[in-house]
C-alpha positions as CSV (number, residue, x, y, z in Angstrom):
1,X,-91.4,-32.7,15.6
2,X,-91.3,-29.3,13.8
3,X,-89.1,-26.5,14.9
4,X,-91.1,-23.5,16.7
5,X,-88.3,-20.8,16.9
6,X,-86.1,-18.8,14.5
7,X,-83.1,-20.7,16.2
8,X,-84.4,-24.0,15.3
9,X,-83.9,-23.3,11.6
10,X,-80.2,-23.2,11.0
11,X,-80.4,-21.0,7.7
12,X,-82.5,-18.4,9.3
13,X,-80.3,-18.4,12.5
14,X,-77.3,-17.8,10.2
15,X,-79.0,-15.0,8.2
16,X,-80.1,-13.2,11.4
17,X,-76.5,-13.2,12.7
18,X,-75.0,-11.8,9.7
19,X,-77.4,-9.0,9.7
20,X,-76.6,-8.4,13.2
21,X,-72.8,-8.5,12.5
22,X,-73.1,-6.2,9.4
23,X,-74.9,-3.5,11.4
24,X,-71.5,-2.8,13.1
25,X,-69.9,-2.3,9.9
26,X,-72.3,0.4,8.4
27,X,-70.6,3.4,9.3
28,X,-67.6,4.4,6.9
29,X,-67.9,1.0,5.1
30,X,-68.3,0.4,1.3
31,X,-72.0,-0.5,2.0
32,X,-72.8,2.8,3.8
33,X,-71.1,4.6,0.7
34,X,-73.4,2.7,-1.8
35,X,-76.5,3.8,0.3
36,X,-75.4,7.2,0.4
37,X,-74.7,7.4,-3.4
38,X,-71.2,8.1,-3.1
39,X,-68.5,7.3,-5.7
40,X,-66.6,4.0,-4.8
41,X,-62.7,3.8,-5.4
42,X,-61.6,0.2,-4.5
43,X,-58.0,0.5,-3.0
44,X,-55.5,-1.9,-4.7
45,X,-54.2,-4.5,-2.1
46,X,-51.9,-6.3,-4.5
47,X,-48.5,-5.0,-5.9
48,X,-47.0,-6.1,-9.2
49,X,-44.5,-8.9,-9.1
50,X,-41.3,-6.8,-9.8
51,X,-42.4,-4.0,-7.2
52,X,-42.6,-6.8,-4.5
53,X,-39.0,-7.9,-5.2
54,X,-37.8,-4.3,-5.2
55,X,-39.5,-3.6,-1.8
56,X,-37.9,-6.6,-0.3
57,X,-34.4,-5.9,-1.7
58,X,-34.7,-2.3,-0.4
59,X,-35.6,-3.7,3.0
60,X,-32.8,-6.4,3.0
61,X,-30.2,-3.4,1.8
62,X,-31.4,-1.4,4.8
63,X,-30.9,-4.2,7.3
64,X,-27.5,-5.2,5.8
65,X,-26.2,-1.6,5.8
66,X,-26.9,-0.2,9.2
67,X,-25.9,3.5,10.1
68,X,-22.8,3.3,12.3
69,X,-22.8,4.9,15.6
70,X,-20.7,7.8,16.6
71,X,-20.3,9.2,20.0
72,X,-20.7,13.0,20.5
73,X,-19.9,14.9,23.7
74,X,-22.1,17.7,25.0
75,X,-19.9,20.3,23.2
76,X,-17.3,19.8,20.5
77,X,-15.1,22.1,18.1
78,X,-15.5,21.7,14.3
79,X,-11.9,20.2,14.2
80,X,-12.5,17.6,16.8
81,X,-15.8,16.7,15.2
82,X,-14.0,16.0,11.9
83,X,-11.8,13.6,13.8
84,X,-14.9,11.8,15.5
85,X,-16.5,11.5,12.1
86,X,-13.2,10.4,10.4
87,X,-13.6,12.9,7.5
88,X,-11.2,15.7,6.4
89,X,-11.8,19.2,8.0
90,X,-12.0,20.8,4.8
91,X,-14.9,18.5,3.6
92,X,-16.8,19.0,6.8
93,X,-16.5,22.7,6.6
94,X,-17.6,22.6,3.1
95,X,-20.7,20.5,4.0
96,X,-21.5,23.0,6.9
97,X,-21.5,26.0,4.5
98,X,-23.8,23.9,2.0
99,X,-26.4,23.6,4.9
100,X,-26.2,27.3,6.0
101,X,-23.6,27.2,8.7
102,X,-21.1,29.6,7.2
103,X,-20.6,31.5,10.5
104,X,-20.0,28.2,12.4
105,X,-17.5,26.6,10.0
106,X,-14.4,27.8,11.4
107,X,-12.1,25.1,12.8
108,X,-12.2,26.3,16.5
109,X,-16.1,27.0,16.6
110,X,-17.7,25.1,19.5
111,X,-20.8,23.1,18.5
112,X,-23.5,22.1,20.9
113,X,-24.6,18.2,20.7
114,X,-27.8,19.1,18.9
115,X,-25.8,20.8,15.8
116,X,-23.0,18.1,15.9
117,X,-25.7,15.3,15.7
118,X,-27.5,17.0,12.8
119,X,-24.1,17.3,11.0
120,X,-23.2,13.6,11.8
121,X,-26.5,12.4,10.2
122,X,-25.5,14.3,7.0
123,X,-22.4,12.0,6.8
124,X,-24.7,8.9,7.4
125,X,-23.6,8.4,11.2
126,X,-26.1,7.6,13.9
127,X,-25.3,10.1,16.6
128,X,-25.0,9.0,20.3
129,X,-24.6,11.9,22.7
130,X,-22.3,10.5,25.5
131,X,-19.4,12.5,27.2
132,X,-18.0,9.3,28.6
133,X,-17.8,7.2,25.3
134,X,-16.7,10.3,23.2
135,X,-13.9,11.3,25.3
136,X,-10.5,11.3,23.7
137,X,-7.2,13.3,23.7
138,X,-6.7,15.9,21.0
139,X,-3.9,18.0,19.8
140,X,-3.8,21.4,21.2
141,X,-5.3,24.2,19.2
142,X,-2.7,26.7,17.8
143,X,-2.2,29.6,20.1
144,X,-3.2,33.0,18.6
145,X,-0.3,34.9,20.1
146,X,2.8,32.6,19.7
147,X,5.2,35.6,19.8
148,X,5.3,35.3,23.7
149,X,6.7,31.7,23.2
150,X,10.4,30.9,23.3
151,X,12.3,30.0,20.3
152,X,12.5,26.4,19.3
153,X,15.2,24.6,17.2
154,X,14.2,24.3,13.4
155,X,13.5,20.7,12.2
156,X,15.4,20.2,8.9
157,X,14.9,17.3,6.6
158,X,17.5,16.1,4.2
159,X,15.8,15.0,0.9
160,X,17.0,14.0,-2.5
161,X,17.6,11.1,-5.0
162,X,19.1,7.6,-3.9
163,X,23.0,7.8,-3.7
164,X,23.2,11.6,-3.9
165,X,25.1,11.9,-0.8
166,X,22.4,12.9,1.8
167,X,23.7,10.7,4.7
168,X,27.4,11.5,4.0
169,X,26.5,15.1,4.1
170,X,24.7,14.8,7.4
171,X,27.5,12.4,8.5
172,X,30.1,15.1,8.0
173,X,27.8,17.7,10.0
174,X,27.6,15.7,13.0
175,X,30.9,13.9,12.7
176,X,29.7,10.2,13.1
177,X,29.7,7.4,10.5
178,X,26.1,6.3,10.0
179,X,26.5,5.8,6.2
180,X,29.2,3.2,6.6
181,X,27.0,1.3,9.1
182,X,24.0,1.1,6.6
183,X,23.6,-1.8,4.5
184,X,24.6,-0.9,0.9
185,X,25.3,2.5,2.0
186,X,21.6,3.2,1.7
187,X,19.6,4.6,4.7
188,X,17.1,2.3,5.4
189,X,14.7,4.1,8.0
190,X,14.4,7.6,9.3
191,X,17.1,8.7,11.5
192,X,16.8,12.0,13.7
193,X,19.7,13.8,15.1
194,X,20.3,17.2,17.0
195,X,23.3,18.8,15.8
196,X,24.7,22.0,17.6
197,X,25.7,24.6,15.2
198,X,27.6,28.0,15.9
199,X,25.4,31.1,16.1
200,X,25.2,33.1,12.9
201,X,25.8,36.4,14.7
202,X,29.3,35.2,15.6
203,X,28.7,34.8,19.3
204,X,30.2,32.2,21.5
205,X,27.0,30.5,22.0
206,X,25.6,27.6,20.0
207,X,22.1,26.6,18.8
208,X,20.7,23.3,18.0
209,X,19.3,22.1,14.7
210,X,17.3,18.7,14.5
211,X,18.0,16.9,11.3
212,X,15.9,14.1,10.0
213,X,17.6,11.9,7.4
214,X,14.9,10.4,5.2
215,X,15.6,7.6,2.7
216,X,15.8,8.7,-0.9
217,X,14.9,5.8,-3.0
218,X,11.4,5.1,-4.4
219,X,10.4,2.5,-1.9
220,X,10.4,5.0,1.0
221,X,8.3,7.7,-0.6
222,X,5.7,7.3,2.2
223,X,8.3,7.8,5.0
224,X,9.8,10.8,3.0
225,X,6.2,12.3,3.0
226,X,5.9,11.9,6.5
227,X,9.3,13.5,7.2
228,X,8.1,16.5,5.0
229,X,4.8,16.8,7.3
230,X,6.8,17.6,10.5
231,X,9.6,19.6,9.0
232,X,10.3,23.3,9.0
233,X,13.2,23.5,6.4
234,X,13.8,21.1,3.5
235,X,17.4,20.6,2.1
236,X,17.2,19.3,-1.4
237,X,20.4,17.4,-2.2
238,X,21.2,17.4,-5.8
239,X,24.4,15.5,-7.1
240,X,26.3,17.7,-9.6
241,X,27.1,14.7,-11.7
242,X,23.6,13.2,-12.0
243,X,21.3,16.4,-11.9
244,X,17.6,16.1,-11.7
245,X,16.3,12.4,-10.9
246,X,12.9,11.0,-10.4
247,X,13.0,11.3,-6.5
248,X,14.3,14.8,-7.1
249,X,11.2,15.8,-9.1
250,X,9.0,14.0,-6.4
251,X,10.6,16.3,-3.4
252,X,10.1,19.5,-5.6
253,X,6.3,18.5,-5.8
254,X,6.2,17.8,-2.2
255,X,7.5,21.1,-1.2
256,X,5.4,23.0,-3.7
257,X,2.3,21.4,-1.8
258,X,3.7,22.9,1.6
259,X,5.3,26.0,0.2
260,X,3.6,28.2,2.7
261,X,4.7,26.1,5.8
262,X,8.2,24.6,4.6
263,X,11.2,26.5,3.5
264,X,13.6,25.2,0.6
265,X,17.3,25.2,0.5
266,X,19.1,23.5,-2.5
267,X,22.3,21.9,-1.8
268,X,24.4,20.8,-5.0
269,X,26.6,18.1,-3.7
270,X,29.7,16.4,-5.1
271,X,30.9,19.5,-6.6
272,X,34.6,18.2,-5.8
273,X,34.1,15.8,-8.6
274,X,36.1,16.7,-11.9
275,X,34.1,17.7,-14.8
276,X,30.8,18.6,-13.1
277,X,28.7,21.3,-14.6
278,X,26.9,23.1,-11.8
279,X,25.4,25.6,-14.3
280,X,23.5,22.9,-16.0
281,X,22.0,21.7,-12.8
282,X,20.8,25.1,-11.8
283,X,19.1,25.6,-15.1
284,X,17.5,22.1,-14.7
285,X,16.2,23.1,-11.3
286,X,14.7,26.3,-13.0
287,X,13.1,24.2,-15.5
288,X,11.4,22.3,-12.6
289,X,10.0,25.5,-11.1
290,X,12.7,26.1,-8.5
291,X,13.9,29.7,-8.7
292,X,17.4,29.5,-7.3
293,X,19.2,32.7,-6.1
294,X,22.1,32.6,-8.9
295,X,19.4,33.2,-11.4
296,X,17.5,35.9,-9.9
297,X,15.3,33.6,-7.7
298,X,14.5,33.6,-3.9
299,X,15.6,30.1,-3.0
300,X,19.2,29.6,-1.6
301,X,21.6,27.3,-3.7
302,X,24.6,26.2,-1.9
303,X,27.5,24.2,-3.4
304,X,28.7,21.7,-0.9
305,X,30.8,18.3,-0.8
306,X,29.8,15.8,1.7
307,X,33.1,14.1,1.2
308,X,35.5,16.9,1.7
309,X,33.4,19.3,3.8
310,X,33.6,22.1,1.2
311,X,30.7,24.6,1.6
312,X,29.1,22.9,4.8
313,X,29.7,26.2,6.8
314,X,27.7,28.1,4.1
315,X,25.0,25.5,4.2
316,X,24.7,25.8,8.1
317,X,24.7,29.6,8.1
318,X,21.9,29.5,5.3
319,X,19.9,27.1,7.5
320,X,20.1,29.1,10.6
321,X,19.4,32.4,8.8
322,X,16.2,30.9,7.3
323,X,15.2,29.5,10.7
324,X,15.6,33.2,12.2
325,X,13.5,34.5,9.4
326,X,10.8,31.9,10.0
327,X,10.7,32.8,13.8
328,X,10.0,29.2,14.9
329,X,8.5,29.4,18.4
330,X,6.6,26.7,20.6
331,X,5.2,26.4,24.1
332,X,8.1,24.6,26.0
333,X,5.8,23.6,29.1
334,X,2.6,21.6,29.4
335,X,1.5,18.6,27.7
336,X,3.6,17.4,24.7
337,X,2.4,17.2,21.1
338,X,4.6,15.5,18.7
339,X,5.0,12.5,16.0
340,X,6.6,9.0,16.0
341,X,9.2,9.0,13.5
342,X,10.1,5.4,13.8
343,X,9.3,2.5,16.2
344,X,10.9,-0.9,16.8
345,X,11.2,-3.7,19.4
346,X,14.7,-3.4,21.0
347,X,16.1,-6.2,23.1
348,X,15.8,-5.5,26.9
349,X,13.8,-2.4,26.3
350,X,10.8,-3.8,24.5
351,X,8.8,-1.5,22.1
352,X,10.7,1.7,21.5
353,X,9.7,4.7,19.4
354,X,11.6,7.9,18.2
355,X,9.5,10.7,19.1
356,X,9.8,14.3,17.5
357,X,8.4,16.8,20.1
358,X,6.7,19.7,18.4
359,X,5.1,21.4,21.5
360,X,5.4,21.0,25.4
361,X,7.9,19.3,27.6
362,X,8.3,15.5,27.6
363,X,9.7,14.0,30.9
364,X,10.4,10.7,32.4
365,X,7.1,9.3,33.9
366,X,4.7,11.1,31.4
367,X,1.7,9.0,30.1
368,X,1.6,9.1,26.3
369,X,-1.0,7.9,23.8
370,X,-0.3,7.4,20.2
371,X,-2.9,5.7,18.0
372,X,-4.0,2.8,19.9
373,X,-0.7,2.3,21.8
374,X,0.0,3.8,25.3
375,X,2.9,3.9,27.7
376,X,4.6,5.6,30.3
377,X,8.1,7.0,29.7
378,X,10.8,4.8,31.5
379,X,13.8,5.9,29.5
380,X,14.7,8.7,27.1
381,X,18.0,8.9,24.9
382,X,19.0,11.5,22.5
383,X,20.7,10.9,19.2
384,X,24.1,10.2,20.8
385,X,22.6,7.5,23.3
386,X,22.8,9.7,26.2
387,X,20.0,9.7,28.7
388,X,17.9,12.8,29.0
389,X,15.4,13.7,31.7
390,X,13.2,16.1,29.5
391,X,12.7,16.7,25.7
392,X,11.6,20.2,24.6
393,X,10.3,21.3,21.1
394,X,12.3,20.5,18.2
395,X,14.1,17.6,19.9
396,X,14.0,14.0,18.7
397,X,14.3,11.3,21.5
398,X,14.2,7.6,21.8
399,X,11.3,6.7,24.2
400,X,10.8,3.3,25.8
401,X,8.1,2.3,28.0
402,X,5.3,1.5,25.5
403,X,3.0,-1.4,26.2
404,X,2.4,-2.1,22.4
405,X,4.3,-0.9,19.4
406,X,3.1,2.5,18.2
407,X,2.8,3.0,14.5
408,X,5.3,5.3,12.5
409,X,3.5,8.6,11.6
410,X,0.9,8.7,14.5
411,X,0.5,11.7,16.8
412,X,1.8,11.6,20.1
413,X,-0.2,13.2,22.9
414,X,0.1,13.4,26.7
415,X,-2.6,13.0,29.5
416,X,-3.3,11.8,32.8
417,X,-3.2,8.1,33.3
418,X,-7.0,7.6,33.6
419,X,-7.5,10.1,30.5
420,X,-5.1,7.9,28.5
421,X,-6.8,4.6,29.4
422,X,-10.2,6.0,28.7
423,X,-9.1,7.4,25.3
424,X,-7.5,4.1,24.3
425,X,-10.6,2.2,25.1
426,X,-12.8,4.5,23.2
427,X,-10.4,4.4,20.3
428,X,-10.4,0.7,20.4
429,X,-14.2,0.6,20.3
430,X,-14.4,3.0,17.4
431,X,-11.7,0.9,15.6
432,X,-13.8,-2.3,16.3
433,X,-17.0,-0.5,15.0
434,X,-15.1,0.5,11.8
435,X,-13.8,-2.9,11.4
436,X,-17.1,-4.4,11.8
437,X,-18.4,-2.3,9.0
438,X,-15.7,-3.1,6.8
439,X,-16.4,-6.7,7.7
440,X,-19.9,-6.5,6.6
441,X,-18.9,-4.8,3.4
442,X,-16.5,-7.7,2.8
443,X,-19.3,-10.3,3.6
444,X,-21.6,-8.7,1.2
445,X,-19.1,-8.6,-1.5
446,X,-18.2,-12.2,-0.9
447,X,-21.8,-13.2,-0.8
448,X,-22.5,-11.2,-4.3
449,X,-19.4,-12.9,-5.6
450,X,-20.7,-16.4,-4.7
451,X,-24.1,-15.6,-6.1
452,X,-22.4,-14.8,-9.4
453,X,-20.3,-17.8,-9.3
454,X,-23.4,-20.1,-8.7
455,X,-25.2,-18.2,-11.5
456,X,-22.2,-18.9,-13.9
457,X,-22.1,-22.6,-13.0
458,X,-25.7,-22.9,-13.5
459,X,-25.5,-21.4,-17.1
460,X,-22.5,-23.2,-18.1
461,X,-19.8,-25.4,-16.7
462,X,-17.5,-24.5,-19.6
463,X,-17.6,-20.8,-18.8
464,X,-16.5,-21.6,-15.2
465,X,-13.5,-23.6,-16.6
466,X,-12.6,-20.6,-18.8
467,X,-12.8,-18.2,-16.0
468,X,-10.4,-20.5,-13.8
469,X,-7.9,-20.6,-16.6
470,X,-7.9,-16.8,-17.1
471,X,-7.7,-16.1,-13.3
472,X,-5.0,-14.0,-11.8
473,X,-2.2,-15.9,-10.2
474,X,-1.1,-14.7,-6.8
475,X,2.1,-14.8,-5.0
476,X,1.4,-14.6,-1.2
477,X,3.8,-12.9,1.0
478,X,4.5,-12.7,4.8
479,X,6.6,-9.5,5.4
480,X,8.9,-9.0,8.4
481,X,11.0,-6.0,9.0
482,X,13.2,-4.4,11.6
483,X,11.1,-1.4,12.1
484,X,7.6,-0.5,11.3
485,X,8.4,2.3,8.9
486,X,10.7,-0.2,6.8
487,X,7.8,-2.7,6.9
488,X,5.3,-0.2,5.6
489,X,7.8,0.9,2.9
490,X,8.5,-3.0,2.0
491,X,4.9,-3.7,1.7
492,X,4.2,-0.6,-0.4
493,X,7.2,-1.5,-2.8
494,X,6.2,-5.2,-3.1
495,X,2.5,-4.5,-3.9
496,X,3.1,-2.8,-6.9
497,X,4.9,-5.9,-8.6
498,X,2.6,-7.6,-11.0
499,X,0.0,-7.2,-13.7
500,X,-3.4,-8.5,-14.7
501,X,-2.1,-12.2,-15.0
502,X,0.1,-12.5,-11.8
503,X,0.6,-10.2,-8.9
504,X,1.6,-10.1,-5.3
505,X,-0.7,-10.3,-2.3
506,X,0.5,-9.4,1.3
507,X,-1.1,-11.7,3.8
508,X,0.8,-10.1,6.7
509,X,3.4,-7.6,7.8
510,X,5.0,-7.2,11.1
511,X,8.1,-6.2,13.0
512,X,11.0,-8.6,14.5
513,X,12.7,-11.5,13.5
514,X,11.2,-14.5,11.7
515,X,9.3,-16.9,13.7
516,X,7.8,-20.3,13.5
517,X,4.5,-18.6,13.6
518,X,5.4,-16.7,10.3
519,X,6.4,-20.2,8.9
520,X,3.2,-21.8,9.6
521,X,1.1,-18.9,8.3
522,X,2.9,-19.0,5.2
523,X,2.6,-22.9,4.9
524,X,-1.1,-22.3,5.3
525,X,-1.5,-20.0,2.6
526,X,1.1,-21.4,0.5
527,X,3.4,-18.3,0.5
528,X,6.7,-16.9,0.7
529,X,8.5,-15.2,3.9
530,X,10.2,-11.9,3.0
531,X,12.5,-10.6,5.6
532,X,14.0,-7.1,5.5
533,X,17.1,-6.5,8.0
534,X,15.8,-9.3,10.2
535,X,17.4,-12.7,11.0
536,X,16.0,-16.1,10.9
537,X,17.1,-18.5,13.5
538,X,18.6,-21.9,12.5
539,X,15.6,-23.6,14.0
540,X,13.2,-21.4,12.0
541,X,15.3,-22.1,8.8
542,X,15.0,-25.9,9.3
543,X,11.3,-25.8,9.9
544,X,10.8,-23.7,6.6
545,X,12.8,-26.1,4.7
546,X,11.0,-29.1,6.1
547,X,7.6,-27.5,5.2
548,X,8.7,-26.2,1.6
549,X,8.4,-22.6,2.6
550,X,10.9,-20.3,1.0
551,X,12.5,-17.4,2.9
552,X,13.8,-14.4,0.9
553,X,15.8,-12.0,2.9
554,X,18.1,-9.1,2.4
555,X,19.3,-5.9,3.9
556,X,18.9,-3.7,0.7
557,X,15.3,-3.4,-0.6
558,X,16.3,-3.5,-4.3
559,X,17.3,-7.2,-3.8
560,X,14.1,-8.1,-2.4
561,X,12.3,-6.5,-5.2
562,X,14.3,-8.2,-7.8
563,X,13.8,-11.7,-6.1
564,X,10.0,-11.2,-5.8
565,X,9.8,-9.8,-9.3
566,X,11.5,-13.0,-10.6
567,X,9.1,-15.2,-8.7
568,X,6.0,-13.4,-10.1
569,X,7.6,-13.8,-13.5
570,X,7.8,-17.6,-12.8
571,X,3.9,-17.4,-12.3
572,X,3.2,-15.9,-15.5
573,X,2.5,-18.2,-18.7
574,X,5.5,-19.1,-20.7
575,X,6.1,-18.0,-24.2
576,X,7.4,-20.8,-26.6
577,X,9.0,-19.5,-29.6
578,X,9.8,-21.9,-32.4
579,X,13.0,-21.3,-34.6
580,X,13.8,-23.3,-37.7
581,X,17.3,-24.2,-37.9
582,X,17.3,-26.2,-40.9
583,X,15.3,-27.5,-44.1
584,X,15.5,-30.6,-46.3
585,X,13.4,-31.6,-49.3
586,X,12.3,-35.2,-50.3
587,X,13.7,-36.1,-53.6
588,X,13.1,-39.7,-53.6
589,X,11.7,-42.6,-51.5
590,X,13.3,-46.1,-51.0
591,X,12.1,-49.1,-49.3
592,X,14.8,-50.6,-47.1
593,X,14.3,-54.5,-46.2
594,X,14.9,-55.4,-42.5
595,X,14.8,-58.8,-40.7
596,X,11.7,-60.8,-40.5
597,X,10.4,-59.6,-43.9
598,X,10.0,-56.0,-42.5
599,X,10.6,-53.0,-44.7
600,X,11.3,-49.4,-43.8
601,X,10.8,-46.4,-46.0
602,X,13.7,-44.0,-46.1
603,X,13.5,-40.6,-47.7
604,X,16.4,-39.5,-49.9
605,X,16.6,-35.7,-49.0
606,X,18.8,-32.6,-50.0
607,X,19.4,-29.9,-47.3
608,X,18.4,-26.7,-48.8
609,X,18.7,-24.4,-45.8
610,X,20.7,-24.1,-42.5
611,X,21.8,-27.2,-40.6
612,X,19.7,-30.5,-39.8
613,X,20.4,-32.2,-36.8
614,X,19.1,-35.5,-35.6
615,X,18.3,-34.5,-32.0
616,X,16.0,-31.7,-33.1
617,X,12.2,-32.0,-33.5
618,X,11.2,-32.4,-37.2
619,X,8.1,-31.7,-38.9
620,X,6.7,-32.6,-42.2
621,X,5.2,-29.8,-44.4
622,X,2.9,-30.8,-47.4
623,X,1.4,-28.0,-49.5
624,X,1.8,-25.3,-46.9
625,X,0.4,-27.2,-43.8
626,X,2.0,-29.5,-41.1
627,X,1.1,-33.2,-41.5
628,X,3.4,-34.7,-38.7
629,X,5.7,-33.6,-36.1
630,X,8.2,-35.9,-34.4
631,X,11.7,-37.3,-34.0
632,X,13.9,-39.1,-36.4
633,X,14.7,-42.6,-36.3
634,X,17.8,-42.6,-38.7
635,X,20.0,-40.1,-40.3
636,X,22.5,-41.7,-42.6
637,X,25.0,-40.1,-45.3
638,X,26.8,-42.8,-47.6
639,X,25.8,-45.8,-45.4
640,X,27.1,-43.9,-42.2
641,X,24.9,-42.8,-39.2
642,X,25.4,-39.0,-38.7
643,X,24.1,-36.5,-36.3
644,X,24.1,-33.4,-38.5
645,X,24.1,-32.5,-42.3
646,X,24.8,-29.2,-43.7
647,X,23.3,-27.3,-46.5
648,X,23.8,-28.7,-50.1
649,X,24.5,-32.2,-48.8
650,X,22.3,-35.3,-49.3
651,X,21.1,-37.9,-46.8
652,X,18.7,-40.4,-46.0
653,X,16.0,-39.7,-43.2
654,X,13.3,-41.8,-41.6
655,X,10.8,-41.1,-38.9
656,X,9.6,-43.0,-35.8
657,X,6.3,-44.2,-36.2
658,X,5.6,-42.3,-39.4
659,X,6.2,-43.6,-43.0
660,X,3.5,-41.5,-44.9
661,X,6.4,-39.5,-46.7
662,X,5.9,-38.2,-50.2
663,X,8.4,-36.8,-52.7
664,X,8.3,-33.0,-52.6
665,X,7.5,-32.9,-48.9
666,X,9.5,-30.3,-46.9
667,X,11.1,-31.4,-43.5
668,X,11.9,-28.6,-41.2
669,X,14.0,-29.1,-38.1
670,X,13.1,-26.7,-35.3
671,X,14.3,-25.7,-31.7
672,X,11.7,-24.7,-29.3
673,X,12.7,-21.9,-26.9
674,X,10.8,-21.4,-23.9
675,X,10.9,-17.6,-22.8
676,X,9.3,-16.3,-19.3
677,X,6.6,-14.0,-19.2
678,X,7.2,-10.2,-19.3
679,X,5.6,-7.9,-16.5
């Protein structure tokens, strides 16, 4: 039967459907352009191979490096915005001037959320407007008219080189014996003391001066810098017998940076020693840029003796006069603002912090925040150990009632209980975000290292072995100290030990006695426990010995540094030096018949240099090259076994497992000395 319609013919049916379908594609299509006589430009739908990879890598990098969120309130000052963005105020102000916000760049200018969000985007942050999430407690802004505030005691810091008599000088001022109680006679962490001194005008009253005794040796430079940040007057103690030393120069540079905010008084100590040259010390100070008064400068210079008390009244009078000239005033009411000078865990009281009050009134029951730590003041004690109810600006008190141990150097602020809790929660969330970003960077760096390692392994196995042999050896350390400031200083001192072949690596640092958890941590990483002014219970010592975990503890940081330095030196490759102690020349060879028809070749030799010993390593040198190294079997002289032969004498020598001796060979007797590596 033949088909009667178009649908009955398959080819015709498909052709008709295509025509119908093409009708919908005429407008704007290539076909319509051809019909209209327009010029065709075919778009490129493919990319070169390299461009695809670059696009994919860019997309991956964008996914791996997200913009961190920053929570911004509805209104925020420029200074508080710098804290939210975690950038320096000067850098933020510079960026604002670059984008045309010169009039708004002052620290106390209040920005709206829109402007703050734009600035946050300039620093690569993702702004989120939220008053609840952005809440925090900030230090109060400086009062424009501080003349109306009452006077506050000056904060004086005693600084100088190690063992120049700083603590003894302060000890004489406050009539106690702190220096005798310190390990090694060296101050181990910051001590704050309030001293009552008579008025300079001669009145019957007295005024208070707060002294900060900062350690002088190099390991505590960070703590000394923190002490200078909160101080008003620096007393630079220079020993008359030592003069200018490294830490003395460091203090001078520190004061020069803060010369507009910090006053300087030079105290030349130990003037009671016979034969000291005070004029030489003053000239050395002039060389370092300290213009002292005896040479026409403006910096007071007082000659004192911390041991006998000579010149101390003049020093106190000079400090009081300088404090009056500075006109130090602070608000003695309202919320407090201060710094944590030191923190530790005290038995019976828990976390305890020494707080220096700079503004406001600190009283029992106040709610405080310092970094991520919060607390309610339960008990306050002054420098003498007596309980106090209130602490005013310029006073340093020991505060107990913290939930966690605050970090030395952190700001201390006061607020309501609900505000403190909200601020701590926001700070913890911000710290988690920053830590997660750091973790992302660490993961990316680790993955990149893994990719590089796999590439090296694919190229050659020998290269991997070479890299493994030349890798840096690490001495892993778990550091425990009595207080947080000391732990920070010990970590800073131990981190600098090592070179490109062997170095230290701090696995953990904390406060308190050495515990079983520290031993297990050190065992897991194959490290050493370092204890500074802490105890290790007998059970912990037994556990450490059973697990082969070394414990290095001392009350003086120099001993710890020496012990750790010795352990790092042991990790360095040893240097083997070979010293030739004697030489003998082979004159003639003899065959000695032994039992069972065996013969032994003996070399008749003459000692030409030094002394040859049978116990030493011997090597045979022939025509300038070594052909054998080994030990002697026999050494005889006139048929007698001997152990050594001196220069000019003759003897018979034979080697163990070597008989290819020839006339004219030179036999050298060497001693190998293994020397430790040098940092």
